[in-house]
C-alpha positions, 0 to 999 in steps of 0.5 A: 597133661604132664608126662609122668617121666618128664621133669616139671621144669621141662614140661613147663618150658616144652609143653606136650603140644609143642613137643608133639610138633617138634619131635618128628622134625628132629634128626634120628641119632645113630644107634649106639655102638656095641663096643665102647658105647659111651654114655647114654644119650640124654633126652631130646625134650630135656635138651630143648628145655635147656635151650629155651631156658638159656633163651628166656633167662639169658644165662650161659650154657655153663649156668644151665641147672643140670638137676632141673633138666637132666642134661648139662648146658653143653649137651643143650648147646650141642643139640642146638648146633646139631639141630641147626645144621639139620635145618630143624628151625626153618621146618618148625617155622613152616609147620607153625605157619601152616597151622596158623594159616589153616586156622585162619589166624595168620593175619598180616596186619602186623608184621616184623621184618628182621634185617639181620639176614639181609646183606648190607650194601654199604650205601652202594647201588647194585648193578641191577639198580643202575638200569 
């Protein structure tokens, strides 16, 4: 089911089911100022679709097609930065793991270990390993 106000490419990259999981995890934006309110903020779902587009295509933020998403690549980048600082991605990961666990679909027969978050010791033993 595609929402009437959502551009086709946005609905394709961020389906309704995924959006329903992510939207509650996003931080609330502060209310607009009365004086000098600035530009109207762009839709979060469109910005997320732009982020997914960059991840899939491998383009730069400046190459995000504004006409397809309704927001610029720099807007997408700023939302990614803000959402990362707010801890959205670890919370989303936890939500998805809990859903898999509840459905009995989380099997550990196949696992992937990502070493990019593990401190490299450069071959030296730590004091705890000497004992």
